[in-house]
C-alpha positions in Angstrom: 23.2 -23.8 -13.8 25.8 -21.2 -13.1 24.1 -18.6 -14.8 20.8 -19.7 -13.3 22.1 -18.9 -9.7 23.4 -15.8 -11.1 20.3 -14.6 -12.0 18.8 -15.9 -8.6 21.3 -13.8 -6.7 20.8 -10.2 -8.7 16.7 -11.0 -8.6 17.3 -11.6 -4.4 19.5 -8.4 -4.1 17.1 -6.4 -6.0 14.3 -8.0 -4.0 16.3 -6.9 -0.7 17.1 -3.6 -2.0 13.7 -2.7 -3.2 11.5 -4.0 -0.2 12.1 -1.0 2.6 11.4 1.3 -0.2 7.7 -0.7 -0.9 7.1 -1.1 2.8 7.8 2.8 3.3 5.5 3.8 0.4 2.7 1.5 1.6 3.3 3.3 5.2 3.0 6.7 3.7 -0.2 5.9 1.5 -1.9 4.3 4.8 -0.8 7.7 7.0 -2.1 9.9 3.8 -5.6 8.0 4.0 -5.9 8.6 7.5 -5.0 12.3 7.2 -7.7 12.7 4.6 -10.4 10.9 6.8 -9.6 13.3 9.5 -9.9 16.3 7.5 -13.3 15.0 6.2 -14.3 14.6 9.9 -14.6 11.0 9.8 -13.2 8.4 12.1 -11.2 5.8 10.7 -13.1 2.3 10.7 -11.8 0.1 13.3 -9.9 -2.9 12.5 -12.2 -5.7 12.5 -11.5 -9.6 13.5 -10.2 -11.9 10.9 -13.7 -14.0 10.7 -16.1 -10.8 10.7 -17.5 -9.6 7.2 -17.1 -5.9 6.5 -19.5 -4.3 4.1 -17.5 -3.3 0.7 -18.3 0.2 -0.5 -17.2 1.3 -3.8 -16.8 4.8 -4.4 -14.1 6.3 -6.8 -12.5 9.8 -6.0 -10.8 11.9 -8.6 -8.2 14.3 -7.2 -7.5 17.2 -9.5 -3.8 17.5 -10.6 -3.0 13.9 -9.2 -2.3 11.2 -11.5 -2.3 8.3 -8.7 -5.4 6.2 -8.5 -6.7 6.3 -4.5 
């Protein structure tokens, strides 16, 4: 039981350390997406209400020199 608690404490500490990094990364991706839309001359889609149905548009953008899938 002591070993399990030790693993649980370590996992919680790692999660607490990595959580701000993941939140910051998500914000950076959102800002990058908004900047790309502004470059293209489009306005970002307004955030709909929770019950509203949003159309789904499946497009794939390939960016030269980028390994990340957007």
